[in-house]
Every structure is written in C-alpha cells, then in structure tokens.
C-alpha positions as CSV (number, residue, x, y, z in Angstrom):
1,M,-6.5,-18.4,1.3
2,K,-2.8,-19.0,1.9
3,R,0.0,-19.6,-0.5
4,S,3.7,-19.8,-0.3
5,L,5.8,-17.4,-2.3
6,A,8.7,-19.5,-3.4
7,S,11.1,-16.6,-4.0
8,H,11.2,-15.5,-0.4
9,N,9.6,-18.5,1.4
10,S,7.1,-16.5,3.4
11,C,3.4,-17.4,3.7
12,K,0.9,-14.8,2.5
13,T,-2.8,-14.9,3.5
14,L,-4.9,-13.5,0.6
15,W,-8.0,-11.8,1.7
16,G,-11.2,-10.2,0.6
17,S,-14.0,-8.2,2.2
18,K,-14.8,-10.9,4.8
19,I,-11.5,-10.0,6.7
20,R,-13.5,-7.2,8.3
21,E,-14.8,-9.8,10.8
22,S,-11.3,-10.3,12.2
23,P,-8.7,-7.9,10.7
24,P,-5.0,-8.1,11.8
25,T,-4.5,-5.8,14.7
26,V,-1.9,-5.1,17.4
27,A,-2.0,-2.8,20.4
28,Y,0.0,0.4,20.5
29,Q,1.4,-0.3,24.0
30,E,2.5,-3.7,22.8
31,V,4.5,-2.3,19.9
32,M,6.0,0.5,22.1
33,R,6.9,-1.9,24.9
34,D,9.5,-4.0,23.3
35,D,10.7,-5.6,20.0
36,T,8.6,-8.7,20.5
37,G,5.6,-6.4,19.9
38,V,7.2,-4.9,16.8
39,Y,8.0,-8.4,15.5
40,K,4.3,-9.4,16.0
41,W,3.3,-6.2,14.1
42,L,5.7,-6.8,11.2
43,R,4.7,-10.5,10.9
44,K,1.1,-9.5,10.4
45,I,2.0,-6.9,7.8
46,D,4.1,-9.5,6.0
47,E,1.3,-12.1,6.1
48,F,-1.7,-9.9,5.3
49,G,-0.2,-6.8,3.7
50,F,-1.8,-4.5,6.4
51,C,-2.3,-4.2,10.1
52,F,-4.3,-1.9,12.4
53,V,-2.8,-0.5,15.6
54,S,-5.3,0.3,18.4
55,G,-4.9,2.6,21.3
56,V,-2.6,5.1,19.5
57,P,-2.6,8.6,21.2
58,S,-4.4,11.0,19.0
59,N,-1.5,13.3,18.2
60,P,1.2,13.4,15.5
61,E,4.1,13.2,17.9
62,D,3.2,9.8,19.2
63,T,2.2,8.6,15.8
64,E,5.6,9.5,14.5
65,K,7.3,7.6,17.3
66,L,5.1,4.6,16.5
67,T,6.3,4.7,12.9
68,Q,9.9,4.9,13.9
69,R,9.5,1.6,15.9
70,I,9.9,0.0,12.5
71,A,12.6,2.1,10.8
72,F,13.5,5.6,9.9
73,I,10.9,7.6,8.0
74,R,11.4,8.0,4.3
75,D,11.5,11.6,3.2
76,T,10.2,11.6,-0.4
77,K,10.7,15.3,-1.0
78,C,7.6,15.3,-3.2
79,E,4.1,16.1,-2.1
80,Y,4.5,15.0,1.5
81,G,8.1,15.3,2.8
82,G,8.9,13.2,5.8
83,F,6.3,12.7,8.5
84,W,3.2,14.4,7.2
85,D,0.2,16.1,8.9
86,F,-2.3,17.6,6.6
87,T,-5.9,18.5,5.8
88,S,-7.9,18.8,2.5
89,D,-6.6,22.3,1.9
90,L,-5.2,21.8,-1.7
91,K,-1.8,22.9,-0.4
92,H,-0.3,20.6,-3.0
93,G,-1.5,19.6,-6.5
94,D,-2.4,16.1,-5.4
95,T,-5.8,14.4,-5.0
96,A,-4.8,13.5,-1.4
97,Y,-5.3,17.1,-0.5
98,T,-8.9,17.2,-1.7
99,N,-12.1,15.8,-0.2
100,L,-12.8,13.7,-3.4
101,A,-13.3,10.0,-3.5
102,L,-10.1,8.1,-4.4
103,G,-10.1,4.7,-6.1
104,A,-7.9,1.8,-5.0
105,H,-4.2,2.6,-5.7
106,T,-0.7,2.2,-4.5
107,D,1.4,5.3,-3.7
108,T,4.5,6.8,-5.3
109,T,4.3,4.8,-8.6
110,Y,6.1,7.7,-10.1
111,L,9.3,7.1,-8.0
112,S,12.0,4.7,-9.3
113,D,11.7,3.0,-5.9
114,P,8.1,3.2,-4.6
115,C,7.8,3.4,-0.9
116,G,7.4,0.2,1.0
117,L,5.1,0.9,3.9
118,Q,2.6,3.6,4.5
119,L,1.1,4.5,7.9
120,F,-2.2,6.5,8.3
121,H,-3.7,7.9,11.4
122,L,-6.9,10.0,11.3
123,L,-6.5,12.5,14.1
124,S,-9.9,14.2,13.7
125,H,-12.8,14.6,11.3
126,E,-15.7,17.1,11.7
127,G,-18.0,15.9,8.9
128,T,-19.3,12.8,7.2
129,G,-17.9,10.2,4.8
130,G,-14.2,9.5,4.3
131,Q,-14.3,5.8,4.8
132,T,-11.0,4.1,4.1
133,L,-10.7,1.5,1.3
134,L,-8.2,-1.4,1.4
135,V,-7.8,-4.0,-1.3
136,D,-5.4,-7.0,-1.3
137,G,-3.7,-6.6,-4.7
138,F,-2.5,-10.2,-4.5
139,Y,-6.0,-11.5,-4.1
140,A,-7.3,-9.3,-6.9
141,A,-4.5,-10.5,-9.1
142,A,-5.2,-14.1,-8.3
143,K,-8.9,-13.5,-9.3
144,L,-7.7,-11.9,-12.6
145,R,-5.3,-14.8,-13.3
146,E,-8.1,-17.3,-12.8
147,K,-10.8,-15.5,-14.8
148,Y,-8.8,-13.7,-17.4
149,P,-5.4,-15.4,-17.7
150,S,-4.4,-13.6,-20.9
151,H,-5.2,-10.2,-19.3
152,Y,-3.1,-11.2,-16.3
153,E,-0.2,-12.0,-18.6
154,L,-0.5,-8.6,-20.3
155,L,-0.3,-6.7,-17.0
156,T,2.8,-8.6,-16.1
157,E,4.5,-8.0,-19.5
158,V,3.5,-4.6,-20.8
159,K,5.5,-1.7,-19.3
160,I,3.9,1.7,-18.6
161,N,5.1,4.9,-17.0
162,A,3.9,7.3,-14.4
163,H,4.5,10.9,-13.4
164,A,3.8,13.5,-10.7
165,A,3.7,17.1,-11.6
166,G,1.2,18.6,-9.2
167,D,3.6,21.3,-7.9
168,A,5.4,23.9,-10.0
169,D,8.8,22.9,-8.6
170,S,8.5,19.1,-9.1
171,L,8.3,16.6,-12.0
172,Y,8.8,13.0,-10.9
173,I,9.2,10.2,-13.5
174,P,10.7,6.8,-12.7
175,D,14.0,5.8,-14.3
176,E,12.3,2.8,-16.1
177,P,8.8,1.9,-17.2
178,F,7.2,-0.8,-15.1
179,S,4.4,-3.4,-15.3
180,I,1.4,-3.1,-13.1
181,L,2.0,-6.7,-11.8
182,K,5.6,-7.9,-11.3
183,E,6.5,-11.6,-10.9
184,D,9.6,-13.1,-9.5
185,R,11.8,-15.6,-11.4
186,N,9.5,-18.4,-10.3
187,G,6.4,-16.8,-11.7
188,E,5.0,-15.8,-8.3
189,L,3.5,-12.4,-7.9
190,L,6.1,-10.1,-6.2
191,R,4.6,-6.5,-6.5
192,V,1.5,-4.5,-7.4
193,R,2.2,-1.0,-8.7
194,Y,-0.9,0.8,-9.8
195,N,-2.4,4.3,-9.6
196,N,-4.6,5.3,-12.5
197,D,-4.4,9.0,-11.5
198,D,-0.6,9.0,-11.9
199,R,-0.5,6.8,-15.0
200,S,1.3,8.5,-17.9
201,A,1.1,8.0,-21.7
202,L,1.5,4.5,-23.2
203,K,4.9,4.9,-24.9
204,Y,6.3,1.4,-24.6
205,I,3.6,-0.8,-26.0
206,D,3.3,-2.5,-29.4
207,P,0.4,-0.7,-31.1
208,V,-1.1,-4.0,-31.9
209,L,-1.6,-4.7,-28.2
210,V,-3.1,-1.4,-27.2
211,D,-6.8,-2.5,-27.3
212,D,-6.0,-5.7,-25.6
213,W,-4.1,-3.9,-22.8
214,Y,-7.0,-1.6,-22.1
215,G,-9.2,-4.6,-22.0
216,A,-6.9,-6.1,-19.4
217,L,-7.0,-2.8,-17.5
218,R,-10.8,-3.0,-17.4
219,S,-10.7,-6.6,-16.2
220,W,-8.2,-5.6,-13.5
221,N,-10.5,-2.7,-12.4
222,R,-13.4,-5.1,-12.2
223,C,-11.4,-7.4,-9.9
224,L,-10.3,-4.4,-7.7
225,T,-13.8,-3.0,-7.3
226,S,-15.7,-6.3,-6.8
227,P,-17.7,-6.2,-3.5
228,D,-16.0,-9.4,-2.3
229,T,-12.6,-7.7,-2.8
230,E,-13.1,-4.3,-1.1
231,L,-12.6,-3.8,2.6
232,W,-14.2,-0.6,3.8
233,V,-13.5,0.7,7.3
234,Q,-14.3,4.0,9.1
235,L,-11.0,5.1,10.7
236,T,-11.3,6.9,14.0
237,A,-8.8,8.8,16.1
238,G,-6.7,6.3,18.1
239,T,-6.5,3.6,15.4
240,A,-3.7,3.7,12.9
241,V,-3.3,1.4,9.9
242,V,-0.1,0.4,8.0
243,V,-0.2,-1.0,4.5
244,D,2.4,-2.8,2.4
245,N,2.5,-0.4,-0.6
246,H,3.8,-3.1,-2.8
247,R,0.7,-5.3,-2.2
248,V,-2.3,-3.6,-0.7
249,L,-4.0,-0.8,-2.5
250,H,-5.9,1.9,-0.6
251,G,-8.5,4.6,-1.3
252,R,-11.3,6.5,0.4
253,S,-14.9,7.7,-0.1
254,A,-15.6,11.4,-0.5
255,F,-16.1,13.3,2.7
256,T,-17.4,16.6,4.0
257,G,-16.0,18.9,6.6
258,K,-12.5,19.2,7.9
259,R,-10.4,16.1,8.2
260,R,-6.9,15.9,9.7
261,M,-4.6,13.0,8.8
262,C,-1.0,12.2,9.7
263,G,1.4,9.5,8.6
264,A,4.6,8.6,6.9
265,Y,6.4,6.3,4.5
266,I,9.0,3.7,5.2
267,G,11.3,2.1,2.6
268,G,10.7,-1.5,1.5
269,D,14.2,-2.6,2.2
270,E,14.1,-1.0,5.7
271,W,11.0,-2.7,7.0
272,K,12.0,-6.1,5.6
273,S,15.5,-5.7,7.1
274,R,13.9,-5.0,10.5
275,L,11.7,-8.1,10.1
276,R,14.6,-10.4,9.2
277,V,16.7,-9.1,12.2
278,L,13.8,-9.6,14.6
279,S,13.2,-13.1,13.1
280,Q,16.7,-14.0,13.8
281,A,16.7,-12.6,17.4
282,I,13.3,-13.9,18.5
283,D,12.5,-17.0,16.4
284,K,16.1,-17.9,15.7
285,V,15.4,-18.2,12.0
286,P,18.5,-17.9,9.8
287,W,18.1,-14.9,7.5
288,D,18.9,-16.9,4.3
289,L,16.0,-19.3,5.0
290,E,13.2,-16.9,5.5
291,F,11.6,-13.9,3.8
C-alpha cells in the first residue's frame, strides 16, 4: 500500500507481515563503496521505514563505520551513550539490558527530540529466542483510523508524557507533552511516538476523556499486535537493521543465554539532510520539491 505524504511529498509504502517475503535490503559493500549505495539505503529507509544491511563484518568497529556512512552518531548521554555494545547484564536500569520480551515501541520517547534512526547489529547469541519484532506504525495507524476513527483522533489530540529514571544519576522528561500520533498541517501522519514502558502519569487530559483515551490505547495495541501487522525476524551476525524511530516500532521475544548487540542512534534532521543532499547530487532533485 502506497500513499503520498503531502507535507514532504515523499512516497511511503505501508507494510504488514507479508513484507517478510521481500524485505528492503542493501549490501554492506554497496553502502561502503560510494554515496550511490548510501542513497539507495536511505531511499529504502524513507520509503519503508526500515532496511536490512547484509554482509556486515561481525564486529562493532565496522558496524560503527557503517552507521557513520549516514551521519554522525548521536550521543544521548542516557542509557546508551554514543555507539553502544552491550549484553543483558542489567548494567543500566532499562528493559533493553534484560532478556525479557519487549513489546513494539519507539525509543527515546522521554527526550524532547526523540532519535531519528536506530541501527541494530546482533554480534553473537549463545542461546534461544530473541527474535526481533518490527511494526510499521503508519500501517497500524491507518488500520486504527479505518476501524476506530474516534480512537485515532484521540491519539492525535491527547498529550501524554514520558520519563526515564532507570539510573540514579539520570531523570529524563521531555520539555512538552506529546501525542502518540502526530499529524502535519494537512492531516497526514507525521510521527509515531510510543513506548508503554516509558509512559508517565496522565496529567494533561480532561478527566471526562480518561476512559475513552484508555479505550483508544487498547484499540491501538490491538492494531500493533495483530498477526498481519507484526514482522518477526531472527537476526544473525552479519545482518544489521536500521529503523526510522519516528515510524517503525521495534521489540523482541524473550531469550536465553548470552546475547551481544551493538548499534547507535542518528538524529532525524541529520539523516534527512543526508538524503536531501544525495538526492540533489544523484537524482538532481531540488531540495524544496522533495522530502
């Protein structure tokens, strides 16, 4: 399913579980060779909200270089820092450092400017489980809008808050409350921002709407967890995945044993700037007419 987002004139392909038959993928050597490969990569991320990279050397050093082909790595100074390399050792008070199952969510909802892209690379896993979950938030929102239009409207209008306080020396709260679904001035969906584990108290809602809002949240969860919405993949060493954190939600199944994962964040403005510049250079598309 494709639709044009009028506010930035780019074409998005909305997808569900069937995308597993032919997921967007680029080769590591192609990306590292020249900017044409990077442009191909970013175009797929822009269209689908995620993209696999095959043939990545199974070490953090080359994974970091791969990430930097897009832009500089964003240092969040919270749970992860810059480029991260970790296991389920509970080093930080965050569910990412456990072996528990994680439902579909976007990251850094507790920051005033949530990160734009996130790259994951599973370096090793001696155990079972740990499948990666990807959900197209735009597709889930389209389903919600079609089936429960009043619930969709509530999730675009009601502002909530989030926080991160897993470590003794950190307490992150965004400057302003936010809606789970954000539309642009033309009524097109612009951003999904949702992590139920980081969601804070409802402070900015009319008490009359509380029950209706929780009803909308249940409908949203049904859309996120529908079998035709969820893409489950078993990541292996050598295959990285990048997700648009403003669109695609991610999660995982529980796992046993020791699992080593590395990755990083990139700012939303940075990766979109890189895409525009490459579009001008390669496709000769004026920046004010695209994206």
